[in-house]
C-alpha positions in Angstrom: -0.2 0.0 0.1 1.1 3.4 -1.1 1.9 5.8 2.0 0.3 9.1 1.8 2.0 12.1 0.3 3.6 14.3 2.9 1.7 17.8 2.6 3.5 20.5 1.8 2.6 23.6 3.5 3.2 27.1 1.1 3.8 30.2 2.9 -0.2 31.4 3.9 -0.7 28.1 5.5 0.0 28.2 9.4 1.9 24.6 10.8 -0.4 22.9 12.6 -0.4 23.4 16.2 1.6 20.9 18.3 0.4 18.7 20.5 0.8 19.9 24.2 3.2 17.7 26.1 1.7 16.3 29.2 3.7 17.1 32.6 5.5 15.1 34.0 4.3 13.0 37.2 7.2 13.0 39.9 6.9 10.7 42.9 6.6 13.5 45.6 3.2 13.9 43.8 2.3 10.7 44.5 3.6 9.7 47.6 1.9 10.1 50.6 3.6 12.6 52.9 2.3 12.0 56.0 2.5 8.6 58.7 -0.8 6.9 59.8 -3.8 5.3 57.9 -5.2 6.9 54.5 -8.8 7.8 54.9 -10.6 4.5 52.4 -11.7 7.5 50.2 -8.3 9.3 49.5 -6.7 5.9 49.1 -5.1 4.9 45.8 -5.4 8.8 44.6 -1.9 11.3 43.9 -0.5 12.1 47.2 -1.8 9.5 49.5 0.2 6.5 47.4 3.1 3.9 49.8 6.1 3.4 48.0 5.0 0.3 46.5 2.1 2.0 44.7 4.4 4.5 43.6 7.0 1.8 41.9 3.5 -0.2 40.4 2.8 3.5 39.3 5.6 4.5 37.3 5.9 0.3 36.1 2.4 1.1 34.3 3.2 4.2 32.9 6.1 2.8 31.0 3.9 -0.1 29.9 1.3 2.4 28.2 4.2 4.3 26.6 5.4 1.6 25.5 2.1 -0.3 23.7 0.3 3.3 22.9 -2.4 3.4 20.2 -5.5 1.6 21.1 -4.3 0.4 24.6 -3.6 4.3 25.5 -6.6 5.1 24.1 -8.5 3.0 26.8 -6.7 4.0 29.5 -7.2 7.8 28.5 -11.0 7.3 27.3 -12.0 10.5 29.2 -9.4 12.4 27.1 -5.7 13.1 28.0 -6.6 15.9 29.9 -7.3 14.0 32.8 -3.9 13.8 33.1 -1.5 10.9 33.9 -1.7 11.1 38.1 -5.2 10.6 37.7 -6.1 8.6 35.0 -3.3 5.7 35.8 -4.3 5.6 39.7 -8.2 5.6 38.5 -7.0 2.6 36.8 -5.0 1.2 39.2 -7.0 1.4 42.1 -9.7 -1.2 40.1 -7.2 -3.8 40.7 -5.7 -2.8 43.9 -2.2 -1.7 42.1 -1.9 -5.4 40.5 0.2 -4.5 37.8 -0.9 -7.7 36.1 -4.6 -7.6 36.6 -4.2 -4.0 35.7 -2.7 -4.9 32.1 -5.0 -7.7 31.7 -8.1 -5.5 32.0 -6.9 -2.3 29.9 -6.2 -5.4 27.3 -9.9 -6.5 28.1 -11.6 -3.4 27.8 -9.7 -2.5 24.5 -11.6 -5.7 22.8 -14.8 -4.5 24.5 -15.0 -0.9 23.1 -13.7 -2.2 19.8 -17.1 -2.1 17.7 -18.3 1.2 19.6 -14.8 2.7 18.3 -15.3 1.7 15.2 -18.9 3.9 15.1 -16.9 6.6 16.5 -19.0 5.5 20.0 -22.7 6.3 18.4 -22.6 10.2 18.2 -25.9 10.5 17.2 -28.2 9.3 20.3 -31.2 9.1 18.1 -29.7 6.9 15.8 -28.3 5.0 18.6 -31.6 4.1 20.3 -33.6 4.0 17.3 -35.9 6.4 19.0 -35.9 9.9 20.6 -34.1 9.5 23.5 -37.0 11.6 25.4 -39.1 8.6 24.6 -36.7 6.2 26.2 -36.0 8.1 28.9 -40.2 8.2 29.7 -39.6 4.5 30.2 -36.4 4.4 32.2 -36.1 8.2 33.6 -32.4 9.2 34.5 -30.4 13.0 33.2 -27.4 14.7 34.0 -28.4 17.9 36.1 -25.7 20.5 37.7 -22.7 19.1 39.3 -21.7 18.0 43.3 -19.3 20.1 45.2 -16.0 18.0 44.5 -16.9 19.2 40.4 -18.6 16.1 39.2 -21.7 15.6 37.3 -24.5 14.8 39.2 -26.7 12.0 37.6 -29.8 10.7 39.1 -31.4 7.6 38.3 -34.9 6.6 38.9 -34.6 2.5 38.4 -38.2 2.8 40.1 -39.7 3.7 37.1 -38.4 1.5 34.9 -41.2 0.2 32.0 -39.2 -2.8 30.5 -42.6 -3.4 28.6 -42.7 -0.3 27.1 -39.1 -0.1 26.7 -39.0 -3.1 24.8 -41.7 -1.6 22.2 -39.4 1.2 21.3 -35.9 -0.2 21.5 -33.6 -3.1 21.9 -31.6 -3.9 24.2 -28.4 -3.8 21.7 -29.6 -0.2 21.3 -29.4 0.9 24.5 -25.7 -1.0 24.7 -25.2 1.7 21.9 -27.0 4.8 23.3 -24.9 3.8 27.1 -21.7 4.2 24.7 -23.1 7.6 23.8 -23.6 8.8 27.1 -20.1 7.9 28.3 -17.9 8.9 25.6 -20.2 11.8 24.7 -22.4 13.4 27.2 -20.5 12.6 30.5 -16.9 12.9 28.5 -18.1 16.2 27.6 -19.1 17.5 30.7 -16.1 16.3 32.5 -13.4 18.2 29.8 -15.7 21.4 30.1 -15.4 21.3 33.9 -11.7 20.7 33.2 -11.4 23.5 30.7 -13.1 25.9 33.0 -11.3 25.1 36.6 -8.2 23.3 35.6 -6.0 21.9 37.9 -8.7 22.6 40.7 -10.5 19.8 39.0 -9.0 16.4 39.2 -12.4 14.0 39.9 -12.9 12.1 36.3 -16.5 10.6 38.5 -20.0 10.9 39.0 -22.2 11.4 41.9 -25.1 9.5 41.7 -28.5 9.7 43.0 -30.6 6.2 42.8 -34.5 6.7 43.3 -35.9 3.7 44.0 -39.2 5.1 44.3 -41.7 2.9 43.1 -39.3 0.0 43.1 -41.4 -3.4 43.6 -40.0 -6.7 44.2 -42.0 -7.8 40.7 -39.9 -5.3 39.0 -36.8 -6.6 39.6 -37.4 -9.6 36.9 -34.8 -11.0 34.5 -35.8 -8.7 31.8 -35.0 -5.2 33.9 -31.7 -6.8 35.7 -30.7 -7.8 32.2 -30.8 -4.0 31.3 -29.1 -2.8 33.8 -26.3 -5.5 34.0 -25.1 -5.0 30.8 -24.0 -0.9 31.1 -22.8 -2.1 34.0 -20.7 -4.3 32.7 -19.4 -2.2 30.5 -18.4 0.6 33.0 -17.0 -2.0 35.5 -14.5 -2.8 32.1 -13.7 0.3 30.5 -14.8 3.3 32.6 -13.5 1.9 36.4 -13.8 4.2 39.4 -16.0 6.6 38.3 -18.3 6.1 41.2 -17.7 9.4 43.5 -20.5 8.6 45.2 -24.3 7.3 45.5 -26.8 8.4 47.6 -29.8 6.0 47.3 -32.9 7.6 48.2 -36.6 5.9 48.6 -35.1 2.9 49.6 -38.3 0.3 50.1 -37.8 -1.8 53.5 -37.0 -5.1 51.7 -34.0 -3.1 50.1 -32.8 -1.6 53.1 -32.6 -5.0 55.0 -30.9 -6.6 52.2 -28.0 -4.1 52.0 -27.2 -4.6 55.4 -26.6 -8.0 54.5 -24.9 -6.9 51.4 -22.8 -4.4 52.8 -21.0 -6.8 55.1 -19.6 -8.7 51.6 -18.0 -5.5 50.4 -14.9 -4.1 50.5 -15.2 -0.8 53.1 -14.2 1.3 50.4 -17.0 0.7 47.7 -19.5 0.8 50.7 -18.4 3.8 52.3 -19.3 5.3 48.8 -22.9 4.5 49.3 -25.4 5.6 51.6 -29.1 4.1 51.5 -31.4 6.6 53.0 -35.2 5.9 53.1 -36.7 9.4 54.6 -37.3 12.5 52.8 -35.6 14.8 55.3 -32.5 12.5 56.1 -31.8 12.6 52.3 -32.3 15.9 51.5 -29.9 16.8 54.2 -27.7 14.1 53.0 -27.5 15.6 49.5 -26.9 19.1 50.5 -23.4 17.4 51.9 -22.4 16.9 48.6 -24.4 19.2 46.3 -25.0 23.1 46.4 -28.7 23.5 46.9 -28.3 25.4 43.2 -27.0 22.5 41.7 -30.0 20.3 42.7 -33.2 19.7 41.9 -36.0 21.3 43.3 -38.2 17.8 43.7 -34.6 16.5 45.4 -34.7 19.8 48.1 -32.3 21.9 45.8 -33.2 25.1 44.0 -32.4 23.8 40.9 -34.5 23.0 37.7 -37.0 20.1 38.6 -36.0 17.1 37.1 -39.6 16.9 35.0 -38.7 20.4 33.3 -34.9 19.4 32.9 -36.2 16.1 30.8 -39.0 18.4 28.6 -36.5 20.7 28.1 -34.3 17.8 26.1 -37.2 16.6 24.0 -37.0 17.9 20.7 -39.2 20.2 18.0 -40.2 22.4 21.2 -42.5 19.8 23.0 -43.6 21.4 26.4 -45.3 17.6 27.5 -45.2 14.0 26.8 -47.6 11.8 27.7 -46.9 7.6 27.5 -49.4 5.0 28.2 -48.8 1.2 28.1 -51.4 -1.2 26.8 -51.5 -4.4 26.6 -54.6 -6.5 25.4 -56.1 -9.9 22.8 -59.3 -7.9 22.4 -59.4 -4.2 23.0 -57.9 -1.5 25.4 -57.7 1.9 25.9 -56.5 5.2 27.3 -57.7 8.5 27.9 -55.3 11.6 27.6 -56.6 15.6 28.3 -54.8 18.2 26.5 -54.8 21.7 27.4 -55.9 24.6 25.6 -53.3 26.2 24.3 -51.6 22.5 23.2 -51.8 20.2 20.5 -51.4 16.6 20.5 -49.0 14.3 18.0 -49.8 10.6 18.9 -47.5 7.6 17.6 -48.2 4.3 18.8 -45.0 1.9 19.6 -44.9 -1.8 19.0 -42.9 -5.1 18.3 -43.6 -5.8 14.4 -45.4 -9.0 14.1 -47.2 -10.4 11.3 -50.3 -9.7 13.4 -51.6 -6.2 14.2 -54.1 -3.9 15.5 -56.7 -1.3 14.7 -56.0 2.0 16.4 -58.7 5.1 16.4 -58.8 8.5 18.3 -62.3 9.4 19.5 -63.5 12.2 22.0 -63.2 11.0 25.3 -66.3 12.9 26.9 -69.0 10.6 27.6 -71.7 10.3 25.5 -70.2 12.1 23.4 -71.4 12.4 19.2 -68.4 14.3 17.5 -66.3 12.6 14.9 -63.3 10.2 15.6 -60.4 12.4 15.2 -58.6 9.4 13.7 -60.3 6.5 11.7 -58.6 3.1 12.2 -55.3 3.4 11.1 -53.3 -0.3 11.1 -50.5 -0.7 14.2 -48.0 -1.7 12.8 -48.0 -0.1 9.8 -45.9 -1.8 6.7 -42.4 -3.2 7.5 -39.6 -4.6 6.1 -37.6 -4.6 9.2 -37.1 -8.0 10.7 -40.3 -9.6 13.5 -39.6 -8.1 16.8 -37.9 -5.2 15.6 -39.5 -2.4 17.6 -42.6 -0.5 15.1 -43.5 3.5 15.0 -46.9 3.7 13.4 -47.8 7.9 13.6 -51.6 7.6 13.5 -52.2 11.4 13.8 -51.6 12.9 9.9 -52.2 16.2 11.6 -52.1 17.5 15.0 -55.1 17.8 17.3 -55.9 20.6 18.5 -56.4 21.2 22.6 -58.6 21.7 24.6 -59.5 18.2 24.2 -60.2 15.1 26.4 -58.8 12.1 23.2 -59.8 8.3 23.8 -56.7 6.1 22.0 -58.4 3.0 21.8 -56.9 -0.3 20.1 -58.7 -3.1 18.8 -57.1 -6.9 17.8 -58.2 -10.1 17.1 -54.8 -11.5 17.1 -52.7 -13.1 19.9 -52.4 -10.4 23.2 -49.8 -7.7 22.3 -48.2 -4.8 24.0 -48.4 -1.1 22.4 -46.9 2.1 23.8 -48.8 5.2 23.0 -46.9 8.0 22.8 -48.7 11.7 22.9 -46.3 14.8 22.1 -47.6 17.8 23.1 -46.8 21.2 21.5 -47.4 24.4 22.0 -50.7 25.6 19.5 
């Protein structure tokens, strides 16, 4: 294969900028400078290492320098702005400064991320999911909102509101993984880099503070399908993005979870359990959250003065949408739901389901009792025609034009086939 010709610079063309050289890490900035025990939350961080850990650090640094390429890119997944001291220590902590295990871990991470790397880690979240992220998040609410006192992004996840039936109507597990790569390598990475650019050396914690809200979580929701969605994402994080959990505050924990956690806690490393707080009572967890997050960075529905999570989520919706309503229908013969739209709103309705040889017929009627109004939408076949493989989540827009409010809309589906599940998605826009 012929080599690419070396470009010749004309007098008008400036020379390409040289990549900024990473400052050399010194033993002094790594080494623990005091006697006594290290706080478990500082263990393995620059400035808190033992002589043996410092020796392992420089051995690891030499290995990264020698291998370069994708091995190095895996280490600096959030960019070299993280700095050698912080990035190398993050990986070393993950395997307790065991050199051989750390190298094996990075080799595995390099292999795990290979397919996603070839797609630039799926930079378009809608393409990754196969559906607009706002619809996915309506079935599994999660969002970045503000920053913790350490500068780390604040992430709120609500697995108690995860509706696996709704998710299976709109996307696939493979697409959820693609979206997770986007979230880590574009959204989260961009937030970290922006914070580093703004605060420079004052920001060193390339990690996240997580609020895990278990409100509405029941034992019935902890089925294999739900846990699989959470597990596959966690597996990527544990291999490719180690030591990125700064703190986790679990709120609204049901009684059975609190009891289970008390047992699990005894099995885990003290440094891991030291990062997790499990709190049920609102007054207690609001107080705990404010220890880690300033009030203006915390959403109002979690005790702060920032935007409520519902507002942050709808602000991320496309096309000026002001409200999103979803209803899950599961039926063998027929079922319906009623959606009320305000005087200043206009509704657009799409029905999602997995593609099959069977279809249902949907209509949109006036939802007022004894109404004699004509149907807003006549018979629409769902799913519509498609060349996609069976079981592919498929949308069908059933409103050819938006329906102006005020109105009470009854969306009804009818089928004579086997039982299927449909997700009715109503986007509401200003008139």
